[in-house]
N, C-alpha and C positions, 0 to 999 in steps of 0.2 A: 689283428687290426680291423677296425670297423670299416666296411665298404663305404665308398664316397657317397653312393645314393642314399645309404641309411643316415649318414651325417646330414645330408641335405634335407631329408624328410624331417629329422628332429629339429633342425634349424627353422624350417618353415612352420612346424607345429608350435614351437616356442614363440615365433613371431606372431602367429595368429592368436595365441593365448594372450600375449602382451597387448595385442590390438583390442581384444574384447575387454581386457581389464581397463585399458585406456578409455574405451567407450563407456564402461560402467562409471569410471571416475568423472567423465564429462557429464553424464546424465545425473549423477549424484550432486555434482556441483551446481547444475541448473536447478535442481530441486531445492538444494540448500539456499541458493541465491534467491529464488522465489519466496522461500519460507522466511528468509531474513528480511526481505524488502516489504515489511508489513507494518512499519512504525509510522503513526500518523500524529502530527502536531497540529492542534487547532488553535487558531488565533481569532479572538472575537472582538468586534467593534460594534458600538451602537447601544441599543436599548436592552432592557431586561429580557424582552422577547427573544433577542438574538442569543443571549446567554442560555436561555431555556432551549432554544433550537440547537445550539452546539452540544448540549447534553443529550438531546435526542440523536444527533449525528453520532456521537460517541457510542451510544448504546447500539445503534444499527451496525456500526463497524466492528464493535467488540463481538457481536454475535457471529460475525463472519471471519473471526480469527485475526482481526487487526488489533494492534496494540496502540493505546493512546499514550503518546510519548510527551513527557514534560520538558525534555531538552531538545530544542529546535535543531541543534547540531547533530542529533542522532536520527532525525526523521527521514523517512523515504518519501513521504507526502506531507505537504503543508496545505492545510485548508484554512482559508481566510473568510470568516463569516462577516459580511459587510453590511453597512448602513448607507442608505441613499437619501436620508431625510433632508440633508443640506449639502451644498456643493463642497464645503470644506471637509466634510466626512469622506466624500469620494476622492478628493485630492489627497487626503491622508493615505488612502489605500494605494493610489498611484505611486506615491512616494515610497511606501513600504515595498511595493513590487520591485522598484528600482534597487532598493537596498538588498533584496533577496537574490539579485543576480550574482552577487559575489559568492554567496553560499552555493548557488547552483554551479558556478564554475569549478568549484572543488568537489562537487558531487553530481556528476553528469546525469545520473539516474533520478535525481530528485525532481519530483513533479509538484507543481503548484496548482491548486484549484480555488476558484472563487465561488463562495456560497452566498445565499441570502438576497437582500433587496437590490444591491448594486448589480448582481448577476442577473436578476430578473429584469431590471430596468434596461440594461445595455445589451444583454443577451450576447450573440456572437460578435458584436461590435467590440466587446471588451477583449476577446482573444485576438482580434485583428490588430488592435491598438497596442496590446501588451504581449510581446512575443514570448515571454516566459510563463504565460498562463496556458496550461494544458487542458483544463476542463472547467466548465461552469455549471452550477446546479442551483436552480431556484428553490424558494422555501417550501414548495409542495412536492419536490422531487427527491427528497433525501433518501427515500427507500431505494433509489437507483444507485446510490453511491458505492456500495460494496461491489456491485457488478462492474461499474465504471472503473474503479481502481484495479479490479482483477484484469481488465482487458486493455487498459491504456497502453499505447505503444509509443516508441520514440518519435515516430513520424505522424502520429495521429492526435487530433484534438476532438474533444467531445463536449456536447452541450445538452442539457435537459432543463427546460424552463417552463414547461406546461403547467399552468395554474389549475387547481382543482376546486370543485364546489363541495367536496365531501371530506377531503383529507384533514384529519385532526391529530393523527399519531396517538390516538387514545389507547392503543394496545402496546405502546412502547414505554417501558420503564426507563427513564433517563439515567445515564451514568453520571453521577456527581463527581466528575474528575478533577474539578478545580474549586474546592469548597472548603469552608471552615468546619463542616460537619454539624453545624448548628442551625443555619438558615438555608432555605431552599426556595426555588421558584417552581410553581406549578402552572403550566399553561392551560387555561380552561376553554379557550376559544381561539380562532384564527380569523384573520382578515378584517375588513372594515368596509362599510358602505355609506359612510357619512359624506364622503366627497367634499371635505373642506377644500376651499379654492386653492390653497397653498400646498396641499399634502399629496405625496406620491404613494402613500401606503395602500390605498385601494387598488392601485395599478401594479404594485409589487408583491402584495400578499393576498390579493383576490377578495372575494366576497366573504361576508361574515358567516361563520358556522361554529356551533358549540359542541363541546365534548359531552359524552355520556357522564352524568354526575356520579354514577357508581364507580367509574374508573378514576375520577378525581378524588373521591373519598378513599378509595383503595390506595392511591398513591400517597395521600396524606398519612394514612395508617401505617404504611410501610416506612415512611420517613420517621414517624414517631418511634417505631420499633427499632430503628437504627440509631436513635439518640438525638434526632433533630428536634429543635424546640420552636421553630418558627417557619411558616410558609407564607409566601406572597402569591396570591392568585392573579394571574396575568391575562390581559386581553387588551386589544386596542380600545375597546369600550366595554368594560366589564358589566356596566349597568344593563346592557342589552343582551346579556347571556340569557338564552332560552333554549331549553332542551325539551323536545316534544317527541313522545313515543306513542304513536297512535293518537286517539282522541282523548284518552283519560289521563295519561301521565304527562304533566307539564311542570317543569321545574324552572323557576326564574332565579335571578341572582340572589335575592334575599333568602330564598329557600336553600340555595346552594351554600351560602355563607353559614347558615345555621347548621347544615349537615356537616361541614368541615369543622366548625367550632366544637361540635359534639364528639369529634374523634377522640379528643383528650383535653382535660383542663390544663395540662402542661404545655399544650401547643398554642402558640400565638398565631393569629391569622391576620394577614394584611391583604390589601388588594390594590391594583393599579391597572388601568387608569380609568377614571370616571368622566363621562361626558355630562356637562351641566343639564342638558335637556332631558336626561334620563334618570337623574338622581332622585329617587323616590323617598317619601316619608317611611314607607314600609322597610326599606333598607336601613334607614337611620334607627328605626325601632328595634330591628334585629341587632344592630351594633350596640344599642343601649342595653339590650337584654343579656348579652354574653360578655363577661369580664375579659375573656381571652381573645375577643375581637379587638384589635388595636384601635385606639381612638385617634386616627389620623386619616384625612381624606385629601387626595391629590385631585384638584378640580381646576383644570386648565381654563383660563379666562381668555387668553390670547389678545384681547383688547377691551378697553373700557368704553369704547365708542359704539353707539348704536349703528351708525353708518358703516363702520369698519366690520362689525360682526355680521351685518347683512352681506357685505361684499365678500367676506370670508366664507359665507355659507355655513355659519355656525348654528343656526336654528334656535337661537335664544337672544334675548335682549339684556342689557345691563340690569334692568328691573327684575327680570326672571332670575338672573344670576344672583343678585342680592337677596331675593326671596329664598333661594336654596341655601345661601349662607346663613340667613336667619333661622331656617329650619335646623341646620346643623347645630347652631348655638342653642336652640331650644331643647333638642333631644340629647345633645352631647356637649354639655357646657365646657368640658376640659379638652375637647377635640382640637388638634392642630390642623391647620389648613395650608396646603402648599399649592403651587400653580405653575403654569407655563405662560409666557407672554412673548409676543413678536413685536419688535420695534421696526417701524418704517415699511409696513405693508403698502401695497400699491395705492397711490393717491392720498396716503395719510397726511393730514394737515396738522398744524400745531395744536388746533383745537381738539382733534382726535387724540393726539398724544397727551394733552392735559387731562382728558377724560380717563385715560389709562392710569395716570398718576393719581387721580382722584379715587379710582377703584382701589388702588393699593392702600391709600390712606383709610378708606372705609373698611376694607376687609382685614387689613393688617396681617398679611401672610407670614407664616413662620419661615418659609423658604420659597424660593422661586427659581425656575429655570428660565433664563432670559436670553433672547437671541435677536440678532438682526435678521430681517427678512432675506431669504435666499430663494430666488426664483428657480423652480424645479421644472424640467422639461415634461411636457405632456399633461401637466395639471391644468385646471380651469384657468388659473391665473396666467399661465404661460400662453394659453390659446386666446384669451379674451381681454386681459388686462395689461397695463404697461407698468414696468418696474421704474417708476418715475421719481422716487425719492432719492436724492443724491446720497452717496455712501457716507459722506461726512455728516449729513443730517441724521442718517440712521445711527451712526456711531454716537453722536452727541445725545440723541434721545435714549439710546440704550444705556449710556453712562449715567444719565439722570435717573432712569429706572433702577439701575444697580445701586446707586448711591442712596436712593430713598428706601429700597428694600433692605439694604444693610443697616440703616438707622432703625427701621421698624423691627428687624430681627433682633438687634441688640436690646432694644427696649422690651420686646417680648421676653427675651431670656433673662433680663434683669428682674422681671416679675417672678421668675422661677426660683430666685434665691430664697432659701429657707424651706422650700417644698421638699418632700421626700417621695421618691418614686421606686417602684419595682423595676429593676433593670435586668435584662437578659444579657449576660456577659458574652461578648462575641470574640474578643481576642486581646492581644497585648498592644498597648499604645505604641504608636510609631515613635514617639518622643523618648520614651523610657520603658525598659523591660520590667521596671518596678511598678508600672501602672497598667491597669486594664481599662478597656472601654466597652461600653454596651449602649443599648438604646432603651428608652422607656416606651410606654404604649404610644406616646405621641411622636415617636420616631426621632426624638432628639438624642444626640450623642452625648453621653456623660462619661467623663474620665475620672478615675479614682485610684487610690493606692491598692496595690495587688493583695497584700496580706497572704492569707491561705486560700484565697478563692481561685477558681479555675474557669476557663471558658466553658460555656454550656450551663453554668449554674445561674440561678436567679439571686439577686442581692437587693436589699433595701439601701438606697443611696440618698443622702441629703445634699441638696445643691448649696454650695458655699459661695461660688463666684461664677463668672461666665465671660465668654466672648460673644460675638454676633453669631458664631457657628457652633460653639461647643459649651456645654455645661461642665463645671468642675465640682466634684463633690467628695463626700466621705461616706464610707460604709457604716450603716447603723444596724445592720442585721442581714441575715441571709436564710435561705431555706434549701 
């Protein structure tokens, strides 16, 4: 029979062994938990620049072993990339945050972060007002995101909103996580220093700075190698792109456009957005020279009134604007022209409004983004002007602009009937899986029967009929 003291010794030894096994289990569980909690869902609002920024964020996180998750219900972190250009854009984010509280109740470890312009404008105020926001990151601080996600704690909130005068993310190859594999955006510059009276962009994205053109061309080349067939070069004001390396190497926007166009004849090149004061004949000549530079220019007018344009600090007159329209027509007769316009800016009179309608009749835009004026905090207008146009007047003026533009767009499209265009096929029509859609060089959407064609191919399509927004055609050839 085993002595009692030996039994006790064996019992203690077994208990100690179980204790260490238990510690190992706890430690492995912690590692496993940390490893698993790395799924990031990115939700993007606002302009094309925000979409491009979200792809940069995805790349930075992927390099740090985070996974970009397409199912929000599986995410450990939700990043909301925000817009601050109008108040209703911010209110939409506020509503979305309230909706996400239900998801957080079922997943207590789920963290929500706010990125972009709204984060930059409101800074820590946003976390104080929205209790389910754990961190905020401004547009120039995305490199800090992986470290912030690594160290965020249950009882900790973090913010990084320092603007930079040099950050362009030109060494980051974006992760195209939510794309059709055919079209892509390339950010060529960041920031703005035009200081239009109504605009928050200079305050949320900082001063203007341009990327090294070599990195832009390399990014375009990589996209072509991956099968992409169209890129859009992005900037708050692409016309003022200017890369300077020492005293000898200076690249302006016309030169950059030529460099990207020469990457491949199969690659279509677009750009947005142009400022009328900087639209040069040299750029129009480059566009005319290269067939693969799309014949479409977005040229925001904002108002047709001389007085309004001066009050808006737009740096051009209606006469200058119409001169630039005339230059486009001379160099690029088939070019489509689109615009932005604001109804009801501070002190706008009925005469000012009629001047805007007259501008629409003269230019005959193919498409327009049309908005009521929304006063934004910290802008020149907020500090020095009065938002004195009643909302019902703004609404009525906006409706008149929309009605006129709809009529013009329909008439423009009716003139396209019988024309044949080369169309880059982008996907399946929302109305029928037996139809495809694509855009021509003028950025007009054309829908046609699918046949044997696939997205990513080019097709020759003849226009048969139209609506004010869409052309309907038939395929007459492909390559």
